[in-house]
N, C-alpha and C positions, 0 to 999 in steps of 0.2 A: 702856661703852654703843657702841663700834666693834663688838666682837665680835658684837653682837647684831645692828647694823645690817649686818652682813658676813653673818652669816649669813640674814637676812632678804634682803638682794639676790641671795644662791646660790639660794636658793630660788625666788625670782622669776623669777630665770637660768635655772633648772632649765627652769621651769614654761612660759617663751617658748618653749624648744627645742622641747618633747616636744607641746606642745596644739594648738599652730597644724600644725605637719606631720600630726596624725591630723585634723585636723577640716578640711585642703585634699585629704584624700584619698577620692576619688567611690568608694562604697561600688557594688559592682556594675556598673561602666559599661558593662562590655559589653556587656551586656543592654538599654544604655538606645539601643545603635545597632542591634537587633532593630525591623524596620517592625511598625510595628501591622499586625493585618486578619488574615482567616480563613487558619489554616496548617493543613496539612495534615499527620499522625504517620503514616507507617508503619511498623508494628512489622516489624522484622527478624526474629523469633522465628517468627511466623505470616503474615507479610505486608498481615495486619490493617489497615483503612485508620479512620481517625477523624479528623474536624475539628472543631478548635477554634480561637472569638473571641480573640484575643488583643488585648489594650489596650496591653499595656505587656510586653516580653519577661520581666519577672517572671514573668507566669503562666504559664510554661512548667515553674517550680520546681516548682510543686504541681499537676502533675496527676492527679493519683490523690485531692488532697484540695484540689480548687479551692474550697470557702468554707471551706475550716477556716481556724478562728481559732489560727494557730500561732507559735512561738515557732520565730526563725530564726538561724541559728551558720555565718556564711561560714567553710567551709574552705580555698577558693582563691580567689583572685579576681584572675585576668590577664588579660590585655590581650581573650585568645582565647578562654581558656574558666575557667569558673567553677565551684565545686563547694560546696553547701550543704546543710547539715543541720539535718532543722527537727521540731519537737514539737510536736503538736495534741493537742487534749483528748480524752480515752478512749482514753491509749496509742496513739494513731495516730502515727508518725511516717514520717520519708522522707529520702533524701541523694537527691539530685540533679547529676550532671555534665553541662553543656552546652558545647559547643564550638561555637564562630560559625565558620562558613564564611562567610559571605557573609550580607547586609541580608534578606536573604530564605531563608536555608539555615543550618540547626544539626542537628548530631550531640547525642543527648539519652542519658542513661545514667539510670536514675530503679530506688529499690528502697526496701523499709520494708512499711508492718502498714497495713492499710486493713482497721475493721472486724473486727479480729482475725484477721484472713488475710492470709498475705505476700503482695508482690508485687515482680515485678522484670521491666525490661523495657530494652530499647535500641531506638529511634528514630532517625529521619530526620523531622527537619522542614521544610516547604517552604510557603513563603507562596503562597496560590494567589488570590488576591483581597482584598478588601474583605467587612467579615463581613457577613451575612443577616439 
């Protein structure tokens, strides 16, 4: 019975060292440090501007799939940069990298498929005020 108790203690000990660390890791915490409000996206390719209401920094992940029911896979979760790959219903998907420069300024790169057509853009995102 002692070997069995030892094995149980070893399994519990392994679980105690593995699971709390994973549970304490904040996912995509950098996005939580971006201010909510109206943000202006300035596309690098053609200088076009677009305004979006950002309730939470995570809204910037799916700019081409704003209402999509998507599953996410976090590729990179750093202090100043995150990369998320996502898949939505209907063969739509994307991969977005966001680099935080300040609470009101970020750089975004995104590419993927929406409505059967590819998209790719690089943009500067800047908070310009409260949502209208």
